[in-house]
Structures are given as structure tokens and as C-alpha cells.
C-alpha positions, 0 to 999 in steps of 0.5 A: 618424413622419409623413413629408412624402413620404407623400401618398396617401390613407390605407388607411381612405379607400382602403377606403371609396372602392370602397363609396362608388363602388358606391353611387354607381353603383348610384344613378346607374343607378336606374330614374327611376321610383323616384326622388323628384324634387327642385328643379332648383336644389339637392338638399335633405333636407326636415326639421323644424328640428333639435332643439337647433339654433341657426343664425345667420340669413343677414342676420346673416352678411352684416352681420358679414363686413366687421368681422372677419377671424376666422370664430369671432367671428361666433358671438359674438352667439349665447346662450351663446357666448364667445370665447378670444383668440388670433391675428387669425383664430384665436379659440377658441369657447366654449359655456357655458364649455367650449371648443376640443376640448371641442366638436366643430367640423366644417367642411363635415363634416369633423373638423379638428384643431388640429395645434399645441402652442398650438392656433394652427390650430383648425378655424375658422381654415381658413375665411374669413368670406366663404366661410361659408354657414351656422353651426349651434350645438348648445349643450350637448345635441347629438344623438348624430348630431352629437356625439361626442368632446366634452362642450360642444356642437357647431358645424357650418360650412358653405361654399356648397351647389352651385348648378345651372342650372334646366331649360332654362336652359342654364347659370348663372354666378354670382360675387362680389367684395368688399373690406374695410378696418378702421382697427384694425391697418390691416386689408384684404383681398379676397375672390372666388368664381365659379361655372359650372353646367349642369343636372347639373355645378356648378363653383366657386372662392372665394378670400380674401386678408387682413392686418393689423398690430398693433392699438391698445388704447384707451389704455396698458396696459404699462410697457415698449416693448422687444422684445429686437430691436435698434432695435425698439420697440412703443408702449405702447398697441400690442398687440404680436404681433397681426398676421397675414396669410392666404390661403385657396382652395377649389375645388368640383365637383359632379355631380347626377342627379335626386335623387342628388348627388356633390360634391368640395371641395379647400381650400388655406390659406397663412398666412405669419404670424399673431402671438399676444399671448397666447403665447410663440411665433408662427406663421410658416407654416401650410400646409394641404391638404384633400380632401373627397368627399361622396355625398348621395342620396334614396331611397324608403326615405330618405336617404343621407349618405356622406363621405371626407376627407383633410387634411394640415398643415405648421406652424412656430412661432418668435419673430415680429417683436416677440419677442426672437430671438437668444439666448445668451452671445454675443448679449448684448442680443439682438444677432445672434451667430455661431457657433451653438452651446451653452454655454459660448460660446453663441448661439441663432437663435430656437426653430423649433418644427415640427408636421406631421399627417395627418387622414383620415376617413369617415362614413355616415349613413342616415336611414330614414322609419318611417312619416309620423311616425317617422325612424330615423338611423344612421351610422358615423364614422372618423377616423385622425390622425397627428402629429409635433411637433419642435424643431430645435436652434438653439443655446444651451440648444436643443442639440445634437440635436432635441427630440421634444415628441410623436413618432409621435402617433396618435389614431384614433376609431371610432364608431357611432350610432342615433337615434330621432325622432318626432313627435306631432301638431303638439305633440311632437317627441321624440328619443332617441339613442345613440353608442359610440366607441372612441378609441385614442391613442399616441406614440413615444419622447421625446427632449430637446435634450441626451439625456445624464445631467445635461442642464439642465431635467431632459431626460434624466430626464423623457425616460427616465421617459416612455419607460419607460412603456407609451403606448398607451391605448384608451377606449370612450365611450358617448354618450347624448342625450334631447331633447323639444320641446313646443309648447303653442300658437301663442305658447309652445314648450319644448325640454328635454333631458339628455345624457351626453357623453364626451371623451378627451384629445388628444395634447398632454394625454396625451403632452407630457412635459418639466417644464423650464420653458422647454419647458413654456411652449411647450405651452399651448393656453389663453393663460394664459402658464403651462407644461403637462405631460401625463399618459398615464394621463388618463381621458376626461372624462364630462359629464351636462347638463341644459338647457331653453329656454323660448320665448315668442314672437308667433304671427308671431315679430315679438317673442320671448323665450328663457331657457336654464337649464343645468347640467353635472357633469363627472367627470374633468374635465381641469384642472391642478395645480402640477407636483409632480416635475421641473425646474421643480417646486419650492417656489416653483412650488407657492406663487407667486401672482403669477408664471407657473407649471408645471402638469400635466394632472390628472382632477378633477370640475367643475361648470358652470351658468348662464342665457342670455337672448335676445329681440327686440321691435318698438319702432315703425313710422314713416315713417322706417322700422322700429325695433326692440330685440334683447338678449342676456344671458349668465351662467355659473359654473364651479367645480372641485369637488375643490378649490374653485377657479374654472374658467379663462376663464369669461366674467363676466356679459355683455349686449348691447342693440342698437336696429335700424332698417330702411328699405327697402335701409337696415339699421343699429343701435346696440349697447350691450355690457356686461361685468361685472368678472371676479373669479372666476378660477382660483387654480391657474393664477394667472389674471389678473382684469379690470375690467368695461367698456361699449362702443358700436358702430355699423353700417349697411348699404345694398343695391342690386341687385347692390351691398352696402355695409357700415360701422360703428364698434366701440368708438365712444368709444375705451375701454380695456378688457381681454379677460376670455378674452384671456389673459396678454400676452406679446406682446413681449421675452424670452418664452422665459423663463417669468418673464422677461416681466411677469406680471399684464398681461391682453391689452387689447381693441381701440380704436376702429375704423372699418371698411367693406366693399363687395361686388358680385355678378354 
């Protein structure tokens, strides 16, 4: 089991540090004559734009920061990207219908893992939008040097690179101070960053505080205001359990010598609460600490990049302010009661669920220049993940012992890869790579609250059956990727490729064991209100993807049109079936079409296909400035080939059109968002259909020398709409019981929201 007192670096990092120190020592002591001098401000690796990469431009990042506190939403204007609804700062990005652990999401090179049975703390939730300097997306076909243990693509999020004083400058002091306000949920916050640097040393700090109350929809969407808490109601147009409060801090120290850089980053998140409208529980504490040490250097033979990192997470869930807290016969309609205890005179104080994890990793990548036109990249990754997930007794049915959801969870990854890239003149770039991963998972013994025969919810039977099995599993996974880019002239490009990608199941997919409905609904990271049970015998998912991007553009890129068709077929796709044996696995659970159900993860086969269109066009240049038009269209379908059912949470056809206007320091736009009705839904999950809608958003910004003002109005007409990927609304009242809350209510989007942000740089 994971023990809080074990804070030293894991043995993997300890073993990697001497090698890293040796490399750094020899590099810093190297003869300057062998060094390739880099610019004074930063150490950079010169390369062509990466194959398969889409990057959000700096201007778009700056425009979006004031309108959101959720870093994942910064990806919302990229082709093929959609967002699963979750907490206020924890949306889950999806690429071509594949989300969450099916994507490899790295923050400053670290593979961060959601340590929660509801995945309330995904990787991007640890990064405030104000501290994002770059977001890169590899959709579908990711090079093996950036992919691994994923089938849908890769997202790379980066914080600002260290800056150094120029030669002879002495010192460089920089900083910024920002604040924002959004009327939706009365959201507000501040952010601050500062750095001090000489020619060889750079130190930095960044911090952000943010909070919001529940937001209002554009109209009433439910029939009851009750929360199960005496004297507390939620209005009919208020989305219960959507409030949050967060703070993030990051510290950096970097040393530079000629063409070598050694950088250390420390990060801390303290999140007192983040409530969830599509989950039975709420996050009532999340403390993350991370350390990230990186070496990067340029040699006469190429470049070397090495990293070690460690992350610890302490996570607590329970019923938040809008959900019933007191249960049991002594509680009546939800009043506080005592003494805490089990039947017959039961009293339960909430349902605390705790998770603790440690995540340590190391990576090394060498890039070798084999002549002027060929590069060879080779590297290795290692990750050691430990997880404990337990639910302390709180009375009522949660009595008398501790429920061990996952004990001694282990997931270790070891990978090596090689990637060859060649350029043939100015027209062709080709890349071929292979990656081999070994993924080992295991878990300890299960235990219910009541570990005696006849315990409610089949706890003893389920735990005994799980404990009688071997839990250790080893997967050996091969990834292959082949990409090419052809430039046929000054105005036409095509990029195309094929990839075979493999992902091993996560710990919750393999090792959650209880068929008791109350326990199963607490294991759900897709927000559909249902309960889930794992299967230790799940096989890794294997995806084969074909994709091409046709790019027509002006020679100066003043206009462009891109079309990306894609096709993915997944063997052993981890979908869900109605559970067949256990406490909740009865005839009603197998056949109902209008209630929440208990499901079990199962390997099946799936197909995903679609088309992304994006473009921009100048409209006119007048005395009033430059006018333009940008557009985006996403079409996607997902099908379970074994059952014929539609896949869950596939975004319906959607489009965005924006008229832009720029004049000097003024930048503005009016955006039309159009989403078709979602009528292709997962029947096995009783997924809720959502109607189509259209929204109008306004934005504007003005920049002075050191000051920037952003303002806008989202959902200008205060339209009511339901989020196609927002999940089922279970944000209030008696959420512990699987069908004690109404089925069939989709989480609505926010009504009109006026926002403004101010940023001062010094």
C-alpha cells in the first residue's frame, strides 16, 4: 500500500540521477571549441515543424485566458478536439471521439495520471491557463517519440521556458499580474508571475488563485430544488455542484552554460473543493506536489534531452454542499444524527473516499543528425505508479470496516523507441518509428465495509471472488507510426500516415470489483451516472488509424483551407456491457432503458471515422481595419462493431464561424457556434440524447505597451442548451442511491456570461 510517510524519490529516480549528473558534469566541463553556440536568451533545438503537430498560436492563448479557468478548454478551437464535461477546472479533452486515458497528455514532459475513481484530477487540471505557454496536439497519428500507451493522440502542455539575460545585460527582471471576472458563477481570480535572471541563472515563480459559485443555465432544466440538506435549495435554473476553488503555484530554477541547460521545476496544487454536476461525489480536497528535473544539451553529434520527475497526490471525495450528506434511519429526511453506526438504528455521516498515489518517471531522448537530411531519434521512458483507494466507515451501510476499492495498485511502464526522419529536397519529409512498451499492473486484496458472509450488496462474495484470482498482468505492446508530408507547390501540401497504437487498461478498469450498485456508481470516470465494475482479464486496446490532411493555402498563408479525413479501427476496445452476475446484475438491470444501470468493462471492437475542416479567409482591408473569417467543422461517428451500438460521448456534427476584426492594438470577433442534435447514443449506457443549438459569442481585446484588456460575452442571447458531452445531471439531492436521482436530465451549458480580464506586464 502507499504510505504517506514515504516521501523520498523512488528507486527509479535515484538510480537515474547519477547518470544524469554524469552527463551534466561532462557537458558543463566540455571544451567550448566543441560547443555549438546558441542564442543568449534561450536554449532551443532547431527543427522543421513536427509531422502531425497542431499548435495553438500565442495570440489565441492570450485571447482565451480570461474566459476560462479550465486549461483543457483552450483546446476547444482545434480541429477534431471536443471536451467531456466535468468540474469547473477539469474538463477531459477528446480527440476524434477518444478521451481521457486513451490520450497521452504530458505537462512539461511529465506523464501525470488521474488518481481518482471519477478522474477528477486529470493532467491538465494541474496547470492554470495563465501559466500555459504552449499547447501542441497530435491527433490520431502521433510520432512514437511523443506517443505511447494511448490510441487517440497526444497533447503536450508546456509552461514558459526559462529566460536569461543577454550578454552584457547584467540581469533581467520580468513579471506579470493579472485578474479576471466572469459573471457566470461569479467566477474571479488573480495570477502573478515573476522571474529574475542573469546570463547563466534564471529563477521564476508563478501562482494563480481562482474560484466560482454554481453557474446558471439559460433557463429552467429540472423539476426539483431539493438538495437533501435541511434549509438548502438549488434554484431550477442553477446547475448544482458546479462551484470550485483552486490555487496553483510553480517554482523554477535553471542553469545555462553555452549549449547546455539544467532546469528544475516544482509545482504545488491546493484545491479545497471542486464540485461535479455529473458525478455522485464531489472533490473536497486535492493536494498535489511535483518535482521535475530536466537536462537539455546540444552536441556536435546532435541533441540530448533527459528528465526525471515525481508526483504525489492526496485526494478526498465526499458529498458537497448541494448533495445529501446525512443518511440512515436516524437521519430521516437528511437531518444530522448520532451516534454514527450501522443497522438497525443507523446513522451515516457522508461517505468519505480517499485516494493517495505516487508517480515517478524518467525519460531520455537522443536526436542524431545523420547528415544534412536525415535525423534519428532514440529514447526510453520509465514510469512507476502506485495507488491506494479506500473508503473509511461512516455509518449506515458503510460500516463497520474500511472498504478497499483498490489496495496496493501498481502500474509500471517501460518503453524504448526509435524514429527515423528524412527530408528529400524542399518537397518531401518522411518519418517512420517503432515503440515497444511493457506495462505491468497488479493490485492487492479487496475488502468491503462488512467482510462477513451475507453482507449487503454482495460485498463478501465479490471480494472473495476477486481475492481468489491472480491480479498481476503483463502487457507487451508495439506501436508503429509512418508519416509523410509532400509540398507540391507554394499553395498545396498534403500530410498523410498510418499508425498502430496500443493502450493497456488503467487500474480502475482492471481492478474495481464490487457489483453493489452503491459502490459501483462511485467508480465512473465518464459522467453518465452509471456504475462500473472492472475486469482483471481486460486486454490492451489496439488501434489502427489512417489519416490525411489536405492543405490549400496562399503562398503567404493569408488564406487557407484544411481537410482531414480519418479512420480508426480498434480491436479489444474497452467498452461496457450490462453486468451479468452480482448484487445489481438482475433482470431489470439487463433490460431497462430509462434508468441508471451497473455495467462491466469488456473488450469488444470499434470503428471511428470522421472529417475535420478548418480555414480562414481575409474579407476586406478598410480604413476601419482588417476583416477576416475563420471557420471550423467537425464530423465524427463511433460504432461498436460487436453489438452495433453507437459509442458513448461522440460529439455530434458541429461548426464555428468567426468574423474577425483587427485595427492596430484592437482585436475583436463575433462567433457563431452551431451544434447538431445528438441522437446517436450508447444504448447499453442509456445515454441521454440532446437537442441541437446555436450560440453567439463576442470578444474584444486592446493592448497597450504593458497592459492588455480582454472582454467578451459568451452566449450573448442567453440561450438554453444541453451539453452533448456534459453527461448526466446528478448534481443534487440523494446521489448515493443509483436511481434516487432522476434519470434523463443532461447537464446544461451556461447562460449568458460577461467576462473581463486585465493583465499588466513589467
